[in-house]
C-alpha positions as CSV (number, residue, x, y, z in Angstrom):
1,M,-20.1,-34.9,-46.4
2,D,-19.3,-37.2,-43.7
3,Y,-15.9,-36.6,-44.0
4,V,-16.8,-32.8,-42.8
5,S,-18.4,-34.1,-39.6
6,A,-15.4,-36.5,-39.6
7,L,-12.9,-33.4,-39.7
8,V,-15.0,-30.4,-37.7
9,P,-14.1,-32.3,-34.3
10,P,-10.5,-32.4,-34.2
11,V,-10.6,-29.1,-35.9
12,V,-12.4,-27.5,-32.8
13,M,-9.8,-29.3,-31.0
14,A,-6.9,-27.6,-32.2
15,V,-7.8,-24.5,-32.6
16,F,-9.2,-24.3,-28.6
17,F,-5.8,-26.1,-28.3
18,I,-3.9,-23.2,-29.8
19,G,-5.6,-20.9,-28.2
20,V,-4.6,-21.8,-24.3
21,I,-1.9,-22.5,-25.1
22,R,-1.3,-18.2,-26.4
23,V,-2.8,-17.5,-23.3
24,I,-0.3,-19.8,-21.6
25,V,2.4,-18.2,-23.1
26,K,0.9,-14.0,-23.2
27,T,0.7,-14.5,-19.4
28,Q,4.1,-15.8,-18.7
29,G,6.7,-12.4,-17.9
30,G,5.1,-8.7,-17.9
31,S,3.4,-6.1,-15.4
32,N,2.5,-8.9,-12.6
33,K,5.0,-11.2,-12.8
34,A,6.4,-9.4,-9.8
35,K,2.8,-9.2,-8.3
36,E,2.1,-12.9,-9.2
37,D,6.1,-13.6,-7.7
38,A,5.7,-12.0,-4.7
39,V,2.1,-13.6,-3.8
40,V,3.4,-16.7,-4.2
41,D,6.7,-15.7,-2.0
42,A,3.9,-14.9,0.6
43,A,2.2,-18.4,0.5
44,L,5.3,-20.3,1.1
45,A,6.5,-18.7,3.7
46,R,3.7,-18.9,5.5
47,V,3.3,-22.9,5.1
48,E,7.1,-22.5,6.4
49,G,6.0,-20.6,9.4
50,A,3.7,-22.8,10.1
51,R,5.8,-25.9,9.8
52,Q,8.3,-24.5,12.1
53,A,5.5,-23.5,14.6
54,S,4.0,-27.2,14.5
55,A,7.6,-28.3,15.2
56,G,8.2,-26.9,18.3
57,P,11.4,-24.8,19.6
58,D,13.1,-28.7,20.6
59,A,13.0,-29.3,16.9
């Protein structure tokens, strides 16, 4: 029975890893992609605007 206890942790980790990969693949694209892209674009624009404002008009 030692072999069973030796195999359980790698099997559990493999199942968990496969589950994580499936979730990542499933959430790519789809109906929320445009909304997520808009959020990222807004955040980047906000950072760029703050960077330009801190540089001042003479930069």
